[in-house]
N, CA, C and O atoms as a GROMACS GRO file, in nm:
protein
  284
    1MET      N    1  -2.344  -3.501  -4.236
    1MET     CA    2  -2.467  -3.519  -4.162
    1MET      C    3  -2.536  -3.384  -4.142
    1MET      O    4  -2.653  -3.369  -4.178
    2PHE      N    5  -2.466  -3.287  -4.086
    2PHE     CA    6  -2.526  -3.157  -4.064
    2PHE      C    7  -2.484  -3.056  -4.169
    2PHE      O    8  -2.540  -2.947  -4.176
    3ASN      N    9  -2.383  -3.091  -4.251
    3ASN     CA   10  -2.333  -3.004  -4.356
    3ASN      C   11  -2.290  -2.868  -4.300
    3ASN      O   12  -2.333  -2.764  -4.349
    4VAL      N   13  -2.207  -2.872  -4.197
    4VAL     CA   14  -2.157  -2.750  -4.132
    4VAL      C   15  -2.011  -2.733  -4.170
    4VAL      O   16  -1.929  -2.823  -4.149
    5GLY      N   17  -1.980  -2.616  -4.226
    5GLY     CA   18  -1.843  -2.589  -4.268
    5GLY      C   19  -1.767  -2.510  -4.164
    5GLY      O   20  -1.820  -2.477  -4.058
    6PRO      N   21  -1.640  -2.480  -4.194
    6PRO     CA   22  -1.556  -2.406  -4.099
    6PRO      C   23  -1.610  -2.266  -4.070
    6PRO      O   24  -1.596  -2.216  -3.958
    7GLY      N   25  -1.670  -2.202  -4.169
    7GLY     CA   26  -1.726  -2.069  -4.148
    7GLY      C   27  -1.838  -2.068  -4.046
    7GLY      O   28  -1.844  -1.982  -3.958
    8GLU      N   29  -1.926  -2.165  -4.057
    8GLU     CA   30  -2.038  -2.175  -3.963
    8GLU      C   31  -1.988  -2.207  -3.823
    8GLU      O   32  -2.042  -2.156  -3.724
    9ILE      N   33  -1.886  -2.291  -3.814
    9ILE     CA   34  -1.831  -2.325  -3.682
    9ILE      C   35  -1.770  -2.201  -3.617
    9ILE      O   36  -1.785  -2.180  -3.497
   10MET      N   37  -1.701  -2.120  -3.697
   10MET     CA   38  -1.643  -1.996  -3.643
   10MET      C   39  -1.752  -1.900  -3.595
   10MET      O   40  -1.737  -1.838  -3.490
   11ILE      N   41  -1.860  -1.890  -3.671
   11ILE     CA   42  -1.970  -1.800  -3.631
   11ILE      C   43  -2.030  -1.846  -3.498
   11ILE      O   44  -2.056  -1.764  -3.410
   12VAL      N   45  -2.051  -1.975  -3.484
   12VAL     CA   46  -2.106  -2.029  -3.359
   12VAL      C   47  -2.009  -2.002  -3.244
   12VAL      O   48  -2.051  -1.965  -3.135
   13GLY      N   49  -1.880  -2.021  -3.268
   13GLY     CA   50  -1.779  -1.995  -3.165
   13GLY      C   51  -1.776  -1.850  -3.122
   13GLY      O   52  -1.768  -1.820  -3.003
   14VAL      N   53  -1.783  -1.758  -3.218
   14VAL     CA   54  -1.783  -1.615  -3.186
   14VAL      C   55  -1.909  -1.578  -3.110
   14VAL      O   56  -1.903  -1.503  -3.013
   15LEU      N   57  -2.023  -1.631  -3.152
   15LEU     CA   58  -2.149  -1.603  -3.080
   15LEU      C   59  -2.143  -1.655  -2.937
   15LEU      O   60  -2.188  -1.587  -2.845
   16ALA      N   61  -2.088  -1.773  -2.918
   16ALA     CA   62  -2.076  -1.828  -2.782
   16ALA      C   63  -1.983  -1.741  -2.699
   16ALA      O   64  -2.010  -1.717  -2.581
   17LEU      N   65  -1.876  -1.694  -2.759
   17LEU     CA   66  -1.782  -1.608  -2.688
   17LEU      C   67  -1.848  -1.477  -2.648
   17LEU      O   68  -1.827  -1.428  -2.536
   18VAL      N   69  -1.928  -1.419  -2.737
   18VAL     CA   70  -1.996  -1.293  -2.707
   18VAL      C   71  -2.104  -1.314  -2.600
   18VAL      O   72  -2.117  -1.234  -2.508
   19LEU      N   73  -2.180  -1.421  -2.613
   19LEU     CA   74  -2.290  -1.445  -2.519
   19LEU      C   75  -2.243  -1.481  -2.379
   19LEU      O   76  -2.298  -1.432  -2.280
   20PHE      N   77  -2.141  -1.566  -2.369
   20PHE     CA   78  -2.101  -1.617  -2.239
   20PHE      C   79  -1.973  -1.556  -2.184
   20PHE      O   80  -1.947  -1.566  -2.064
   21GLY      N   81  -1.895  -1.493  -2.268
   21GLY     CA   82  -1.771  -1.430  -2.221
   21GLY      C   83  -1.657  -1.529  -2.212
   21GLY      O   84  -1.678  -1.650  -2.204
   22PRO      N   85  -1.534  -1.476  -2.214
   22PRO     CA   86  -1.417  -1.564  -2.216
   22PRO      C   87  -1.396  -1.641  -2.085
   22PRO      O   88  -1.334  -1.747  -2.086
   23LYS      N   89  -1.446  -1.590  -1.973
   23LYS     CA   90  -1.427  -1.660  -1.845
   23LYS      C   91  -1.525  -1.775  -1.828
   23LYS      O   92  -1.491  -1.878  -1.770
   24LYS      N   93  -1.645  -1.759  -1.878
   24LYS     CA   94  -1.749  -1.860  -1.860
   24LYS      C   95  -1.742  -1.972  -1.964
   24LYS      O   96  -1.789  -2.083  -1.940
   25LEU      N   97  -1.683  -1.943  -2.080
   25LEU     CA   98  -1.681  -2.038  -2.190
   25LEU      C   99  -1.609  -2.170  -2.156
   25LEU      O  100  -1.662  -2.276  -2.188
   26PRO      N  101  -1.491  -2.167  -2.092
   26PRO     CA  102  -1.427  -2.295  -2.056
   26PRO      C  103  -1.510  -2.377  -1.957
   26PRO      O  104  -1.512  -2.500  -1.964
   27GLU      N  105  -1.577  -2.310  -1.865
   27GLU     CA  106  -1.662  -2.380  -1.769
   27GLU      C  107  -1.778  -2.449  -1.841
   27GLU      O  108  -1.814  -2.562  -1.810
   28LEU      N  109  -1.837  -2.379  -1.938
   28LEU     CA  110  -1.947  -2.437  -2.014
   28LEU      C  111  -1.899  -2.556  -2.098
   28LEU      O  112  -1.968  -2.657  -2.109
   29GLY      N  113  -1.781  -2.543  -2.156
   29GLY     CA  114  -1.725  -2.653  -2.234
   29GLY      C  115  -1.699  -2.775  -2.148
   29GLY      O  116  -1.727  -2.888  -2.188
   30LYS      N  117  -1.646  -2.751  -2.028
   30LYS     CA  118  -1.619  -2.862  -1.936
   30LYS      C  119  -1.750  -2.929  -1.894
   30LYS      O  120  -1.759  -3.052  -1.892
   31ALA      N  121  -1.851  -2.849  -1.861
   31ALA     CA  122  -1.980  -2.904  -1.820
   31ALA      C  123  -2.044  -2.982  -1.935
   31ALA      O  124  -2.103  -3.088  -1.913
   32LEU      N  125  -2.033  -2.931  -2.056
   32LEU     CA  126  -2.088  -3.000  -2.172
   32LEU      C  127  -2.017  -3.134  -2.194
   32LEU      O  128  -2.081  -3.235  -2.221
   33GLY      N  129  -1.886  -3.133  -2.182
   33GLY     CA  130  -1.809  -3.256  -2.197
   33GLY      C  131  -1.845  -3.359  -2.092
   33GLY      O  132  -1.859  -3.478  -2.123
   34GLN      N  133  -1.860  -3.315  -1.967
   34GLN     CA  134  -1.898  -3.408  -1.860
   34GLN      C  135  -2.038  -3.463  -1.883
   34GLN      O  136  -2.065  -3.580  -1.859
   35GLY      N  137  -2.127  -3.376  -1.928
   35GLY     CA  138  -2.264  -3.420  -1.956
   35GLY      C  139  -2.268  -3.525  -2.066
   35GLY      O  140  -2.340  -3.624  -2.055
   36LEU      N  141  -2.192  -3.502  -2.172
   36LEU     CA  142  -2.187  -3.600  -2.281
   36LEU      C  143  -2.125  -3.731  -2.234
   36LEU      O  144  -2.170  -3.839  -2.273
   37GLY      N  145  -2.023  -3.721  -2.150
   37GLY     CA  146  -1.961  -3.842  -2.095
   37GLY      C  147  -2.058  -3.922  -2.010
   37GLY      O  148  -2.064  -4.044  -2.021
   38ASN      N  149  -2.134  -3.852  -1.926
   38ASN     CA  150  -2.234  -3.920  -1.842
   38ASN      C  151  -2.343  -3.984  -1.928
   38ASN      O  152  -2.389  -4.094  -1.899
   39PHE      N  153  -2.383  -3.913  -2.033
   39PHE     CA  154  -2.486  -3.967  -2.123
   39PHE      C  155  -2.437  -4.094  -2.191
   39PHE      O  156  -2.510  -4.193  -2.197
   40LYS      N  157  -2.314  -4.092  -2.241
   40LYS     CA  158  -2.258  -4.211  -2.307
   40LYS      C  159  -2.246  -4.328  -2.210
   40LYS      O  160  -2.274  -4.442  -2.246
   41LYS      N  161  -2.205  -4.298  -2.086
   41LYS     CA  162  -2.192  -4.404  -1.984
   41LYS      C  163  -2.330  -4.463  -1.953
   41LYS      O  164  -2.344  -4.585  -1.943
   42SER      N  165  -2.430  -4.378  -1.938
   42SER     CA  166  -2.565  -4.426  -1.910
   42SER      C  167  -2.618  -4.511  -2.025
   42SER      O  168  -2.682  -4.613  -2.002
   43LEU      N  169  -2.590  -4.469  -2.147
   43LEU     CA  170  -2.634  -4.543  -2.264
   43LEU      C  171  -2.567  -4.680  -2.269
   43LEU      O  172  -2.632  -4.780  -2.299
   44THR      N  173  -2.439  -4.685  -2.240
   44THR     CA  174  -2.366  -4.812  -2.238
   44THR      C  175  -2.420  -4.903  -2.128
   44THR      O  176  -2.437  -5.023  -2.149
   45ASP      N  177  -2.446  -4.846  -2.011
   45ASP     CA  178  -2.502  -4.926  -1.900
   45ASP      C  179  -2.639  -4.982  -1.936
   45ASP      O  180  -2.668  -5.098  -1.907
   46ALA      N  181  -2.723  -4.900  -1.999
   46ALA     CA  182  -2.856  -4.946  -2.037
   46ALA      C  183  -2.848  -5.058  -2.140
   46ALA      O  184  -2.923  -5.155  -2.133
   47GLN      N  185  -2.757  -5.044  -2.237
   47GLN     CA  186  -2.740  -5.149  -2.337
   47GLN      C  187  -2.692  -5.279  -2.272
   47GLN      O  188  -2.737  -5.387  -2.308
   48SER      N  189  -2.602  -5.267  -2.176
   48SER     CA  190  -2.550  -5.384  -2.107
   48SER      C  191  -2.660  -5.454  -2.028
   48SER      O  192  -2.670  -5.577  -2.031
   49GLU      N  193  -2.742  -5.377  -1.957
   49GLU     CA  194  -2.852  -5.435  -1.880
   49GLU      C  195  -2.953  -5.504  -1.971
   49GLU      O  196  -3.002  -5.612  -1.940
   50LEU      N  197  -2.983  -5.441  -2.084
   50LEU     CA  198  -3.078  -5.500  -2.178
   50LEU      C  199  -3.023  -5.630  -2.235
   50LEU      O  200  -3.096  -5.728  -2.248
   51LYS      N  201  -2.896  -5.631  -2.269
   51LYS     CA  202  -2.834  -5.752  -2.323
   51LYS      C  203  -2.837  -5.865  -2.219
   51LYS      O  204  -2.867  -5.979  -2.252
   52THR      N  205  -2.806  -5.831  -2.094
   52THR     CA  206  -2.808  -5.930  -1.988
   52THR      C  207  -2.949  -5.986  -1.968
   52THR      O  208  -2.967  -6.106  -1.953
   53ALA      N  209  -3.048  -5.897  -1.967
   53ALA     CA  210  -3.186  -5.941  -1.948
   53ALA      C  211  -3.230  -6.032  -2.063
   53ALA      O  212  -3.299  -6.132  -2.040
   54LEU      N  213  -3.192  -5.998  -2.185
   54LEU     CA  214  -3.229  -6.082  -2.299
   54LEU      C  215  -3.161  -6.219  -2.292
   54LEU      O  216  -3.222  -6.320  -2.326
   55GLU      N  217  -3.036  -6.222  -2.248
   55GLU     CA  218  -2.966  -6.349  -2.234
   55GLU      C  219  -3.032  -6.438  -2.128
   55GLU      O  220  -3.046  -6.558  -2.148
   56VAL      N  221  -3.072  -6.378  -2.017
   56VAL     CA  222  -3.139  -6.454  -1.910
   56VAL      C  223  -3.271  -6.508  -1.961
   56VAL      O  224  -3.304  -6.624  -1.937
   57GLU      N  225  -3.347  -6.425  -2.031
   57GLU     CA  226  -3.476  -6.469  -2.084
   57GLU      C  227  -3.458  -6.581  -2.186
   57GLU      O  228  -3.536  -6.676  -2.190
   58GLU      N  229  -3.354  -6.570  -2.268
   58GLU     CA  230  -3.327  -6.674  -2.367
   58GLU      C  231  -3.291  -6.806  -2.299
   58GLU      O  232  -3.335  -6.913  -2.343
   59LYS      N  233  -3.210  -6.800  -2.194
   59LYS     CA  234  -3.173  -6.921  -2.120
   59LYS      C  235  -3.297  -6.986  -2.057
   59LYS      O  236  -3.312  -7.108  -2.060
   60GLN      N  237  -3.384  -6.902  -2.001
   60GLN     CA  238  -3.505  -6.956  -1.937
   60GLN      C  239  -3.595  -7.024  -2.040
   60GLN      O  240  -3.648  -7.132  -2.014
   61SER      N  241  -3.612  -6.961  -2.155
   61SER     CA  242  -3.700  -7.021  -2.256
   61SER      C  243  -3.638  -7.149  -2.311
   61SER      O  244  -3.710  -7.243  -2.345
   62THR      N  245  -3.506  -7.154  -2.322
   62THR     CA  246  -3.438  -7.276  -2.368
   62THR      C  247  -3.456  -7.387  -2.266
   62THR      O  248  -3.479  -7.502  -2.304
   63GLN      N  249  -3.445  -7.354  -2.138
   63GLN     CA  250  -3.462  -7.454  -2.032
   63GLN      C  251  -3.605  -7.505  -2.030
   63GLN      O  252  -3.629  -7.624  -2.010
   64GLU      N  253  -3.702  -7.415  -2.049
   64GLU     CA  254  -3.842  -7.456  -2.050
   64GLU      C  255  -3.871  -7.547  -2.168
   64GLU      O  256  -3.944  -7.645  -2.155
   65ASP      N  257  -3.813  -7.515  -2.284
   65ASP     CA  258  -3.834  -7.598  -2.402
   65ASP      C  259  -3.774  -7.737  -2.384
   65ASP      O  260  -3.833  -7.836  -2.428
   66SER      N  261  -3.659  -7.745  -2.320
   66SER     CA  262  -3.595  -7.876  -2.301
   66SER      C  263  -3.663  -7.956  -2.191
   66SER      O  264  -3.652  -8.079  -2.189
   67ALA      N  265  -3.733  -7.890  -2.099
   67ALA     CA  266  -3.801  -7.959  -1.989
   67ALA      C  267  -3.935  -8.017  -2.033
   67ALA      O  268  -3.987  -8.107  -1.967
   68LYS      N  269  -3.992  -7.968  -2.143
   68LYS     CA  270  -4.120  -8.019  -2.191
   68LYS      C  271  -4.100  -8.160  -2.247
   68LYS      O  272  -4.001  -8.188  -2.313
   69PRO      N  273  -4.196  -8.247  -2.219
   69PRO     CA  274  -4.185  -8.385  -2.272
   69PRO      C  275  -4.202  -8.384  -2.424
   69PRO      O  276  -4.285  -8.311  -2.478
   70GLN      N  277  -4.124  -8.467  -2.489
   70GLN     CA  278  -4.133  -8.480  -2.634
   70GLN      C  279  -4.252  -8.568  -2.670
   70GLN      O  280  -4.275  -8.670  -2.605
   71ALA      N  281  -4.328  -8.529  -2.771
   71ALA     CA  282  -4.446  -8.607  -2.810
   71ALA      C  283  -4.413  -8.711  -2.914
   71ALA      O  284  -4.501  -8.785  -2.957
   0.00000   0.00000   0.00000
């Protein structure tokens, strides 16, 4: 997808180590992991709510169709 090899990953890691230092890097990793976890949870919740809303709307339209008199 991104075509990133081991060399590029090492360069990014070294740059992060130089920019943030060895003490700050684990904190940043933890914060990034928590942020990604929260994002995934929010995405799952939004999908669940959308699915529920669509199911309710489908039930209502089915009930309305069955309540109409047949011609």
